[in-house]
C-alpha positions in Angstrom: -41.9 7.5 -11.4 -41.1 10.9 -9.8 -37.6 12.1 -10.5 -37.2 10.0 -13.6 -37.5 10.8 -17.3 -39.4 8.6 -19.8 -39.6 10.5 -23.1 -39.9 10.2 -26.8 -36.4 10.4 -28.4 -36.3 10.9 -32.2 -32.6 10.8 -32.7 -31.6 8.6 -35.5 -30.1 5.2 -34.5 -27.6 3.2 -36.5 -29.0 0.1 -38.2 -28.5 -3.1 -36.3 -25.6 -5.2 -37.5 -26.9 -8.3 -35.7 -29.2 -9.7 -38.4 -32.6 -9.3 -39.9 -35.4 -9.2 -37.3 -38.7 -11.1 -37.6 -41.8 -9.0 -37.7 -43.1 -8.0 -34.3 -45.4 -5.1 -33.3 -43.1 -2.4 -32.2 -45.1 -1.4 -29.2 -45.2 -4.9 -27.9 -41.4 -5.3 -28.4 -40.8 -2.1 -26.4 -43.1 -3.2 -23.6 -41.4 -6.6 -23.3 -38.0 -4.9 -23.3 -39.0 -2.5 -20.6 -40.3 -5.3 -18.4 -37.0 -7.1 -18.8 -35.2 -4.0 -17.8 -37.2 -3.7 -14.6 -36.4 -7.3 -13.6 -32.7 -6.8 -14.4 -32.1 -3.2 -13.1 -35.0 -2.4 -10.9 -37.5 0.4 -11.3 -36.6 3.4 -13.3 -36.4 5.6 -10.2 -33.7 3.4 -8.7 -31.4 3.5 -11.7 -28.5 5.9 -12.2 -28.1 5.4 -15.9 -30.2 5.6 -19.0 -31.7 3.1 -21.4 -32.6 3.9 -25.0 -34.8 1.4 -26.9 -33.5 1.4 -30.5 -35.4 3.7 -32.9 -38.7 3.4 -31.0 -38.4 6.9 -29.7 -38.5 5.7 -26.0 -35.7 6.5 -23.6 -35.5 6.2 -19.8 -33.0 8.1 -17.8 -32.5 9.7 -14.4 -32.6 13.4 -13.9 -29.5 15.3 -15.0 -26.7 13.8 -17.0 -26.3 10.0 -16.4 -22.8 8.6 -16.5 -23.8 6.3 -19.3 -26.7 5.2 -21.4 -27.3 1.6 -22.6 -28.5 1.8 -26.2 -30.4 -1.3 -27.4 -29.8 -1.3 -31.1 -32.8 -3.5 -32.1 -35.9 -5.2 -30.5 -34.0 -8.5 -30.1 -31.1 -7.0 -28.2 -32.0 -8.2 -24.8 -32.7 -11.7 -26.1 -29.2 -11.7 -27.8 -27.7 -10.4 -24.6 -29.2 -12.7 -22.0 -30.6 -15.9 -23.6 -28.8 -17.9 -22.3 -27.5 -15.7 -19.5 -23.7 -15.6 -19.2 -20.8 -13.2 -19.2 -19.7 -14.6 -22.5 -23.1 -14.1 -24.1 -23.3 -10.5 -22.9 -19.7 -9.7 -24.1 -20.4 -11.2 -27.5 -23.6 -9.2 -27.8 -21.6 -6.0 -27.2 -18.9 -6.9 -29.7 -21.5 -7.9 -32.2 -23.3 -4.5 -31.9 -26.6 -5.7 -30.4 -26.1 -2.9 -27.8 -23.9 0.1 -27.2 -22.8 2.0 -24.2 -22.7 5.8 -24.6 -20.6 7.5 -21.9 -18.4 5.9 -19.2 -18.0 2.3 -20.2 -16.0 1.6 -17.0 -19.0 2.7 -14.9 -21.3 0.5 -17.0 -19.0 -2.5 -16.4 -20.1 -2.3 -12.8 -23.5 -3.6 -13.8 -22.0 -7.0 -14.6 -22.1 -8.0 -11.0 -25.7 -6.9 -10.6 -26.7 -8.8 -13.7 -24.8 -11.9 -12.6 -26.5 -11.9 -9.2 -29.9 -11.4 -10.6 -29.7 -13.7 -13.5 -28.3 -16.5 -11.4 -31.2 -16.3 -9.0 -33.6 -19.0 -10.2 -36.8 -17.0 -9.8 -35.6 -13.9 -11.6 -34.0 -16.1 -14.2 -37.3 -17.9 -14.9 -39.2 -14.6 -15.2 -36.7 -12.9 -17.4 -36.3 -16.0 -19.7 -40.1 -16.2 -20.1 -40.1 -12.6 -21.3 -37.1 -13.0 -23.6 -38.8 -16.0 -25.3 -41.6 -13.6 -26.2 -39.3 -11.0 -27.7 -38.4 -10.9 -31.4 -35.7 -13.1 -32.8 -32.7 -12.1 -34.8 -30.7 -14.1 -37.3 -28.2 -16.1 -35.3 -24.6 -16.0 -36.7 -21.7 -18.0 -35.3 -18.8 -16.2 -33.9 -18.3 -12.5 -33.3 -18.5 -10.0 -36.2 -14.9 -8.9 -36.7 -13.7 -10.7 -33.6 -11.1 -13.5 -33.2 -12.2 -16.3 -30.9 -9.3 -18.5 -30.1 -9.6 -22.2 -30.7 -7.7 -24.4 -28.2 -5.9 -27.5 -29.1 -4.1 -29.9 -26.8 -3.5 -29.6 -23.0 -3.3 -26.1 -21.5 0.2 -24.7 -20.8 2.2 -27.0 -22.9 4.9 -25.1 -24.8 3.1 -25.3 -28.1 -0.2 -24.1 -26.7 1.3 -21.4 -24.7 3.0 -20.1 -27.8 -0.3 -20.1 -29.7 -2.1 -18.3 -26.8 0.5 -15.6 -26.5 0.5 -14.9 -30.3 -3.3 -14.7 -30.3 -3.1 -11.7 -28.0 0.1 -10.0 -28.9 0.2 -10.5 -32.6 -3.0 -8.5 -33.1 -0.6 -6.0 -34.6 2.1 -3.5 -33.6 0.3 -0.8 -35.4 -2.8 -1.3 -33.3 -1.0 -1.3 -30.0 1.0 1.7 -30.9 -2.2 3.7 -31.1 -2.7 3.7 -27.4 0.4 2.5 -25.7 3.2 4.9 -24.8 6.1 5.4 -27.4 8.1 2.6 -25.6 5.2 0.2 -26.1 5.2 -0.8 -22.4 2.2 -3.1 -21.9 1.9 -3.2 -18.1 0.9 -0.8 -15.4 2.8 2.5 -15.1 4.1 3.9 -11.8 2.4 7.2 -11.0 4.3 9.5 -8.6 1.4 11.8 -9.1 -2.1 10.9 -10.2 -2.1 13.4 -13.0 1.1 12.1 -14.7 0.7 11.2 -18.4 1.2 7.6 -19.5 4.7 8.2 -21.0 6.0 9.7 -17.7 4.4 6.9 -15.6 5.9 4.1 -17.8 9.4 5.6 -17.6 9.0 5.9 -13.8 7.9 2.2 -13.7 11.0 1.1 -15.7 13.2 3.1 -13.3 11.4 1.7 -10.3 12.1 -1.8 -11.5 15.8 -1.1 -12.3 16.3 0.5 -8.9 14.6 -2.4 -7.1 17.0 -4.8 -8.9 19.9 -2.5 -7.9 20.9 -2.7 -11.5 24.5 -1.8 -12.2 26.6 -1.3 -15.3 27.4 -4.5 -17.1 25.0 -6.5 -15.0 23.4 -9.3 -17.1 19.6 -8.8 -17.0 17.0 -11.3 -18.3 13.5 -10.2 -19.0 11.1 -13.1 -19.1 8.2 -12.1 -21.4 9.9 -9.0 -22.6 7.0 -7.7 -24.8 8.2 -5.0 -27.1 11.5 -4.6 -25.2 10.7 -1.6 -23.1 12.6 -2.8 -20.0 15.7 -4.3 -21.7 16.1 -1.2 -23.8 15.7 1.2 -20.9 18.1 -0.9 -18.7 20.7 -1.0 -21.4 20.4 2.7 -22.3 20.2 4.3 -18.9 21.9 1.7 -16.6 24.5 0.2 -18.8 23.2 -3.3 -18.3 23.7 -6.1 -20.8 20.2 -7.4 -21.5 18.4 -10.4 -23.0 14.6 -10.5 -23.5 12.5 -13.5 -24.4 9.1 -13.6 -25.9 6.8 -16.0 -27.8 5.5 -13.3 -30.0 7.3 -12.8 -33.4 5.7 -9.4 -33.8 7.1 -8.2 -30.5 10.5 -9.7 -31.1 10.8 -8.0 -34.5 9.8 -4.6 -33.1 12.1 -4.8 -30.1 15.1 -5.9 -32.3 14.5 -3.0 -34.7 14.2 -0.6 -31.9 17.5 -1.7 -30.3 19.3 -1.2 -33.6 17.7 2.2 -34.1 18.9 3.3 -30.6 22.4 1.9 -31.2 21.9 -0.7 -28.5 22.1 -3.9 -30.6 25.4 -4.9 -28.9 23.8 -4.7 -25.4 20.2 -5.9 -26.2 19.3 -9.4 -27.4 15.8 -10.6 -28.1 14.9 -14.2 -28.6 11.7 -16.1 -29.3 12.0 -18.6 -26.5 9.8 -20.3 -23.8 10.6 -19.4 -20.2 11.3 -23.1 -19.6 14.3 -22.8 -21.8 15.6 -19.5 -20.4 18.4 -20.9 -18.2 20.3 -21.9 -21.3 21.0 -18.2 -21.8 22.3 -17.7 -18.3 23.6 -17.2 -15.7 22.2 -13.7 -15.0 22.8 -11.2 -12.3 19.2 -10.0 -12.3 15.9 -11.4 -13.8 12.6 -9.6 -14.3 9.2 -10.8 -15.4 6.6 -8.0 -15.9 3.1 -9.0 -16.7 4.0 -12.5 -17.9 3.2 -14.6 -14.9 -0.5 -14.4 -15.6 0.0 -16.6 -18.7 1.8 -19.4 -16.8 -1.2 -21.2 -15.1 -1.6 -22.1 -11.5 -0.2 -25.6 -11.8 2.9 -24.4 -13.5 3.8 -21.7 -10.9 6.3 -24.0 -9.2 8.0 -24.8 -12.5 8.0 -21.1 -13.5 9.8 -20.1 -10.3 12.2 -23.0 -10.5 13.3 -21.9 -14.0 13.7 -18.3 -12.9 15.8 -19.5 -9.9 18.0 -21.6 -12.3 18.6 -18.5 -14.4 20.2 -16.6 -11.6 23.7 -16.7 -10.2 24.0 -16.9 -6.4 23.2 -13.6 -4.8 21.0 -12.5 -7.7 17.6 -10.8 -7.6 14.3 -11.6 -9.4 11.5 -9.0 -9.7 8.2 -10.6 -10.5 5.4 -8.2 -11.5 2.0 -10.0 -11.7 -1.7 -9.3 -11.8 -3.3 -11.3 -9.0 -6.8 -12.2 -7.8 -8.1 -9.6 -5.4 -10.5 -10.0 -2.5 -11.2 -13.6 -1.5 -14.5 -15.0 -2.9 -16.7 -17.5 -1.1 -15.9 -20.1 -3.9 -17.1 -23.1 -1.9 -20.6 -21.8 -1.2 -23.4 -23.5 -3.3 -24.7 -20.1 -4.5 -21.2 -19.2 -5.7 -20.8 -22.5 -7.5 -24.2 -22.1 -9.2 -23.2 -18.5 -10.3 -20.0 -19.8 -11.6 -21.7 -22.5 -13.6 -24.4 -20.3 -15.0 -22.7 -17.0 -15.5 -19.3 -18.4 -16.7 -17.2 -15.7 -15.1 -14.1 -15.0 -17.1 -15.2 -16.9 -20.2 -15.2 -13.9 -22.5 -11.6 -12.9 -21.7 -10.5 -16.5 -22.1 -12.1 -16.8 -25.5 -11.3 -13.4 -27.0 -8.5 -11.7 -25.1 -6.2 -13.8 -22.9 -6.5 -17.5 -23.9 -5.5 -19.8 -21.0 -4.7 -16.8 -18.8 -5.0 -17.4 -15.0 -4.7 -14.8 -12.2 -2.9 -16.4 -9.3 -3.4 -15.5 -5.6 -0.6 -13.8 -3.8 -0.3 -16.8 -1.4 0.3 -19.2 -4.4 3.0 -16.9 -5.8 4.7 -16.7 -2.5 4.5 -20.4 -1.7 5.8 -21.3 -5.2 8.7 -18.8 -5.0 9.8 -20.0 -1.6 9.5 -23.6 -2.7 11.9 -22.9 -5.6 14.5 -21.6 -3.2 13.8 -17.8 -3.3 13.8 -15.5 -0.3 11.0 -13.0 -0.4 12.5 -9.5 0.3 9.7 -7.1 -0.7 6.1 -7.1 -2.0 4.5 -3.9 -3.2 0.9 -3.5 -4.4 0.5 -1.3 -7.4 -3.3 -1.8 -7.8 -4.2 1.8 -7.9 -1.5 2.4 -10.5 -3.2 -0.1 -12.8 -6.5 1.8 -12.5 -4.8 5.0 -13.7 -2.9 3.2 -16.5 -6.0 1.5 -17.9 -8.1 4.7 -17.9 -5.4 6.4 -19.9 -5.1 3.5 -22.3 -8.9 3.4 -22.8 -9.1 7.1 -23.4 -6.3 6.9 -25.9 -8.0 3.9 -27.7 -11.3 5.7 -27.8 -9.7 8.8 -29.2 -8.1 6.7 -31.9 -11.2 4.7 -32.7 -11.3 5.4 -36.5 -7.6 4.4 -36.8 -8.1 1.3 -34.6 -11.1 0.1 -36.6 -9.3 0.7 -39.9 -6.3 -1.3 -38.4 -8.0 -4.3 -36.9 -11.7 -4.0 -37.6 -14.7 -3.1 -35.5 -14.9 -6.4 -33.6 -11.4 -6.3 -32.2 -11.7 -2.6 -31.3 -14.9 -3.3 -29.3 -13.3 -6.4 -27.6 -10.3 -4.3 -26.5 -12.5 -1.4 -25.4 -14.6 -3.8 -23.3 -11.7 -5.6 -21.8 -9.9 -2.4 -20.7 -13.0 -0.9 -19.2 -13.7 -4.1 -17.3 -10.1 -4.4 -16.1 -10.1 -0.8 -14.9 -13.3 -1.5 -12.9 -11.8 -4.7 -11.5 -8.7 -3.0 -10.2 -10.7 0.0 -8.9 -13.0 -2.2 -6.9 -10.3 -4.6 -5.6 -11.4 -7.6 -7.6 -7.9 -7.7 -9.1 -4.6 -6.6 -7.7 -1.0 -6.1 -8.8 1.8 -7.6 -6.8 5.4 -6.6 -7.5 7.6 -9.0 -5.6 11.4 -8.7 -5.1 12.9 -12.2 -4.6 16.5 -13.0 -3.8 18.7 -16.1 -4.4 21.0 -16.1 -1.4 24.6 -17.2 -1.8 26.0 -20.2 0.0 26.4 -18.1 3.2 22.8 -16.9 3.0 23.9 -13.5 2.0 21.8 -11.2 -0.3 23.4 -8.0 -1.5 20.6 -5.6 -0.5 20.9 -2.4 1.6 19.3 -2.2 5.1 16.5 0.2 4.0 14.5 1.1 0.9 15.9 4.7 0.9 17.8 4.1 -2.3 14.6 3.3 -4.2 13.4 6.9 -3.8 16.3 9.2 -4.5 14.0 12.2 -4.8 11.9 11.3 -1.8 9.1 10.1 -4.1 
């Protein structure tokens, strides 16, 4: 074990919140846990992170300062994390407090793929399961302590169920979101003209980028589908003179946006309604339409319907900007090994249950095909993947700094859910597992004309 550190660590550990443990000789419990760690993560010398085994006094870490340390909070932690093995089980164990991550949670999130690959290999799974069955038990408790698992009723992506899914995520509370979003409460990726820009600057730049892409002019009618807390419609009305309408399914968002419009003296130019996107054309026609971070909630089968309704909202010659998180690199989904991993590991199950009920990330090809099928002309597609990495890292840092206030606001469980989801998302964008496509679509007039300039020069007035 040259180059590694295995030492006694006498720092006090917090008591486990996962339940009362059955009696088990401490030395045996540590020995089993360390063998499980070797199967899951390889020998100590090959690891780049530390592991601390509850209050046993045993820690394993590489030389120097590891980017993160996994802290097992009690002898049954591995059993609670991996029996049965799935992404959902692992995420719930973190939220419940069976283990903690000290240090860089985004880096730790990279272990998920390692764990998935090893725990879905039948031989490794059998060996690990045999060890876990020998480890101590903890009281089992349904649900997640302080969490909010979403219960689904009815067929996915009906209007009623979509409304429930949206409210499950966005009605967590305006006070909670305000702790880590920028003052405009913009809940989508910023636009970083420099990597060191703060989140408020990046979000204003993003709103300007969208308005310039739409070639927004004074008195243009702008519809924002899934307007969130109204950041875009307020910005477009205040700085571009547009007459704006935003629709959302979240009452908390609508109330905040309406109050903000009144406070800014924009109530006569900004209207916010609680309305499904399938009813939006009743408010039209519009000169421009935007949808920023809403398409992920639509569902793959509903994409043609989504683009058809957006098309119906626009007058001839109008523009539609669709800003959407997409699936990244192609996966070999048809291979037997990939199907087995999907069945065992349940990729995405944690986010579906606790963060984004019924959310689906489309592929760029599906978005393009559905948009063209609805009658749109694709005029521009820009990837903002790296911008989302920078955004999420700032959100996560702000959330962690505000941890006491966040826990007081929504409880420990929801704080830990959001911390895990943002760290995982940052890792997903950084590694290319997820992407962000900002598409500019046009509805040509009867002569096939679209009122766009010959170049993109007008998008970058300062050469940015």
